[in-house]
C-alpha positions as CSV (number, residue, x, y, z in Angstrom):
1,M,0.4,15.3,25.2
2,E,-3.2,14.0,25.1
3,A,-2.8,13.2,21.4
4,V,0.2,11.0,22.2
5,M,-1.8,9.2,24.9
6,R,-4.7,8.6,22.5
7,I,-2.4,7.2,19.9
8,T,-0.7,4.8,22.4
9,D,-4.1,3.7,23.7
10,T,-5.3,3.1,20.2
11,I,-2.1,1.0,19.5
12,K,-2.6,-1.0,22.7
13,A,-6.3,-1.6,21.9
14,F,-5.3,-2.7,18.3
15,R,-2.6,-5.0,19.7
16,E,-5.0,-6.6,22.3
17,T,-7.9,-7.1,19.8
18,R,-6.3,-7.9,16.4
19,L,-2.7,-8.9,17.0
20,S,-3.6,-11.2,19.9
21,A,-5.6,-13.2,17.3
22,I,-2.6,-13.9,15.1
23,R,-2.3,-17.6,14.4
24,P,1.2,-19.2,14.0
25,P,2.6,-19.5,10.5
26,Q,2.5,-23.3,10.7
27,E,-1.2,-23.1,11.1
28,F,-1.8,-20.3,8.6
29,F,0.3,-21.9,5.9
30,D,-0.7,-25.5,6.6
31,Y,-0.6,-27.0,3.1
32,N,-2.2,-30.3,4.3
33,R,-5.5,-28.4,4.8
34,I,-5.6,-26.8,1.3
35,S,-8.3,-28.1,-0.9
36,R,-10.8,-26.9,-3.5
37,P,-14.3,-26.3,-2.0
38,A,-16.9,-28.7,-3.4
39,D,-19.5,-26.1,-4.0
40,L,-20.4,-22.5,-3.3
41,N,-22.0,-23.2,0.1
42,T,-18.8,-24.9,1.2
43,A,-16.7,-21.9,0.0
44,V,-19.0,-19.4,1.8
45,T,-18.8,-21.5,5.0
46,R,-15.0,-21.7,4.9
47,I,-14.8,-17.9,4.2
48,S,-17.1,-17.1,7.0
49,Y,-15.2,-19.2,9.5
50,N,-11.6,-18.5,8.3
51,T,-12.1,-14.7,8.2
52,R,-12.9,-14.8,11.9
53,Y,-10.4,-17.4,12.8
54,F,-7.4,-15.8,10.9
55,S,-8.5,-12.2,11.4
56,G,-5.2,-11.1,12.9
57,N,-3.2,-12.7,10.1
58,Y,-5.5,-11.1,7.5
59,S,-5.0,-7.7,9.2
60,L,-1.2,-8.1,8.8
61,I,-1.6,-9.0,5.1
62,F,-3.7,-5.9,4.6
63,A,-1.2,-3.7,6.3
64,A,1.7,-5.3,4.4
65,L,0.0,-4.7,1.1
66,G,-0.7,-1.1,2.1
67,V,3.0,-0.5,2.9
68,Y,4.0,-2.2,-0.3
69,A,1.6,0.0,-2.3
70,L,2.8,3.2,-0.6
71,I,6.4,2.2,-1.3
72,T,5.7,1.6,-5.0
73,K,3.8,4.9,-5.3
74,P,6.4,7.5,-4.3
75,Y,4.2,10.4,-5.5
76,L,1.5,9.4,-3.1
77,L,3.9,9.1,-0.3
78,I,5.4,12.5,-1.1
79,A,2.0,14.1,-1.3
80,L,0.9,12.7,2.0
81,V,4.1,13.7,3.7
82,F,3.8,17.2,2.3
83,L,0.2,17.6,3.4
84,I,0.5,16.1,6.8
85,G,3.8,17.6,7.5
86,G,2.6,21.0,6.3
87,F,-0.5,20.8,8.4
88,A,1.6,19.9,11.5
89,A,4.2,22.6,10.8
90,I,1.6,25.3,10.4
91,N,-0.1,24.3,13.6
92,K,3.2,24.2,15.5
93,W,5.1,27.2,14.2
94,A,2.5,29.6,12.9
95,P,-0.5,29.8,15.3
96,E,-0.4,33.6,15.3
97,P,-0.3,36.0,12.4
98,M,3.3,37.2,11.6
99,Q,4.7,40.2,9.7
100,V,6.9,39.3,6.7
101,G,8.2,42.5,5.1
102,Q,5.1,44.5,4.4
103,H,2.7,41.5,4.4
104,V,0.9,39.9,7.3
105,V,0.9,36.1,6.9
106,T,-2.0,34.4,8.7
107,Q,-2.6,30.8,9.5
108,K,-5.5,30.9,6.9
109,S,-3.2,32.0,4.1
110,L,-0.7,29.3,5.0
111,Y,-3.4,26.7,4.8
112,T,-4.6,28.1,1.5
113,G,-1.1,27.9,0.1
114,L,-0.6,24.4,1.5
115,F,-3.9,23.1,-0.1
116,V,-3.3,25.0,-3.4
117,I,0.0,23.0,-3.8
118,G,-1.0,19.8,-2.0
119,I,-4.3,19.0,-3.5
120,P,-3.1,18.9,-7.1
121,L,-0.1,17.0,-5.9
122,L,-2.4,14.5,-4.2
123,W,-4.7,14.3,-7.3
124,Y,-1.7,13.5,-9.5
125,A,-0.6,10.8,-7.0
126,D,-3.9,8.9,-7.7
127,P,-5.1,8.0,-4.2
128,L,-8.3,6.3,-5.6
129,G,-6.2,4.0,-7.7
130,F,-4.2,3.2,-4.5
131,A,-7.4,2.5,-2.5
132,F,-8.9,0.3,-5.3
133,W,-5.7,-1.7,-5.7
134,L,-5.4,-2.2,-2.0
135,V,-9.0,-3.4,-1.6
136,G,-8.8,-5.6,-4.7
137,A,-5.4,-7.2,-3.9
138,S,-6.3,-7.9,-0.3
139,A,-9.7,-9.3,-1.3
140,I,-8.1,-11.7,-3.8
141,V,-5.4,-12.8,-1.3
142,I,-7.6,-13.0,1.8
143,L,-10.7,-14.5,0.2
144,G,-8.5,-16.9,-1.8
145,H,-6.8,-18.2,1.3
146,A,-10.0,-18.3,3.3
147,C,-11.8,-20.3,0.6
148,M,-9.0,-22.8,0.1
149,I,-8.1,-23.7,3.7
150,E,-10.3,-26.3,5.3
151,P,-11.4,-25.3,8.8
152,G,-9.8,-27.3,11.6
153,I,-11.7,-29.7,13.9
154,E,-12.3,-26.9,16.3
155,S,-14.7,-25.3,13.8
156,E,-17.2,-28.1,14.5
157,Y,-17.3,-27.0,18.2
158,A,-17.6,-23.2,17.4
159,S,-21.4,-23.3,17.4
160,V,-21.4,-25.3,20.6
161,Q,-19.1,-22.8,22.4
162,E,-21.3,-19.9,21.3
163,A,-24.5,-21.6,22.6
164,V,-23.0,-22.2,26.1
């Protein structure tokens, strides 16, 4: 029960911090503010401001790319479901050793079997490729958007608000 409470608290905290910062689509996709930065300093300034300003939107983009990558990598999804589901099933239904025929099956032997099957399955599913693709794709999309969108007029007053 405590685990469920922790999960709901984490979701509430995420919603309050990141999802409350989501900007409307009209502002996020404002094609009137798209322009090529004049130089590297302008690009860095835009990226610095826009990553803070659109942080909620960028979190959604990262999550959407993660879901897309999991859907397109069914082996990784199967491996994760197998390992997480097996771990949960062993904890729930086999906390004590049990007699099966002439053998005593312990929780340790079940975990050993789970990992002997699950780790090669996970290795074959290429989780590092998934992680690198996710980081690379999100970096290209997020940094590209942050670099190309001109900050609004409110960006001029951001340093004034911080000083007050």
